[in-house]
Each structure stands twice: as C-alpha cells, then as structure tokens.
N, C-alpha and C positions, 0 to 999 in steps of 0.2 A: 131815961138817960142810962140807967143800969143796963138795960137790954143792949143799948147800942155800945156801951163800955165792954160787954161781955163778947159781943160779936167782934169788935176790935181786937180783943184779946185772943179769941179763937183764931181768927186770921193771921194774926202776928205768930202765934205758936205754930200754926200749919203752914207758914211760909216765912222760915226765919231769915232768908236772903233777900226779903222784899226791899229792904232799903238800899241794897247793893246795886250799882249800875250794872245792868245786864245779868247779874247773878241768878235771880229768880227765873229769867227767860232761858238761859243757857243751860241750866241743870233741870229744867222742868221735865219731869219724866223719868228721872235717874231712879226714882223709887219703883217705877214700873220695869225699867231694864233690870234692876236687881232682883225683882220678883221672879225673874226668868232664870234665876240661879246661873250667871254668867261664869264660866270657868276662869280660873286665875291663871297666870303664866308667870313662872318665876325666873325664867332665863335659861342661860347654859346653852351649849351646843345641842339642838334638838330639832332639826329640820321637820320631822314629821309632827312633833308635838306643836310646832309654831304654825304649821298649816292647818292642823286641826283645831287649834285655839281660834285662827282666823275664822275659820268655816263656822264654829260654833257662835262667834260673836256675831257675824254676817246672818245667821239664821234668826238670831234674836232680833236684830235690825229689821229683817224682813218682815217677822211676826208683828213688830211694834209700828212698822211704817215710819221707821226713825228717820227723821229729816237729816239731810246731809250735814247741816251745820252741828248736829249733836253728836254725830258719830265719833268723832275723835275724842270728845270730852266723854262719852260713856265708854268708849272701847279701851281708852287708856286708863279707865278707872280701875281696870282688873289686874294688871300686871303688878307682881309684887317682888320684892327683894331685889336681885340684880336686875331684872327686867325694869322695874320701876325706877331705879337709879339710872340706868341706861337711857330710858325714856326722858326723864328730866333733863339729862345733859344733852341729848339729841334735840329735844324741843328748843332748848335754849340757843343752840347752834343754828338750828333752822330759823329762829326768831331773829337772831342777829344778822343772818344773811338776808332777811326781808322775804323769806319763803312763806308761802301761804300754805299753812299745814292743813290738808283735807285728809279724808280717810285713805284715798289712793295714795297720797304721799307717805302717810303713816305706814301703810303696808308695804310700800316699796323699800323704805328704809329699815323697817322691821325685819322683813325677810331677807334683805341684804346682810343684816347683821347675823 
C-alpha cells in the first residue's frame, strides 16, 4: 500500500496538470521544447528579428517532430513583454471571431503586425 501511495504521489508531482481537462495532453512536451532553448521575442518593429524568431522556433518544431496541435501553444510560450501582451489580445480577438488558431494563422497575424 505504501509503494502504491508513493507511486501515485510521484505521478502527481511529475504531472501536475493531470486533473485538468486536456491540460496534460496539450502541454505534454513543453519541457522538451524548452530544453532546446527557444529564443524569446519581445516585440517592437523588428521585421528581421521576427523572421529569425519564426525560423528558430520552426527549427525546434522540426527537431521535436512537434504535432501541429501543439505548435501554437509552444511557439506562443516564448513571446515576452510587448509581444506577449499583443498575442493575448490578438488571440482573444481571433477566438471571438471563431477563427481556428493554427500555427499558420499565428505566423500570418504575427508577421503582419
């Protein structure tokens, strides 16, 4: 019984999102993504920096064989400061319009901005 309890505790600690609907599945692999040292992007007018950021993020996606359904979650984890606030607002607008936010949709609106 003690072994079973310790195993259950170890699983709970190793997977804190386990009880959330879809949380564990959606973010499974985020630690692997982060181990690849993805660059952050803080926003501002920087067309070359934006293109380079996309290229580096997609390089990590290829190495990880990242599923399409996780690309937006992982890629949008790295914008910071101004870029992070922009994405929060843009995501809300896209959701309100009923737009399915894929990585291609994200790249389009990101590069337009």
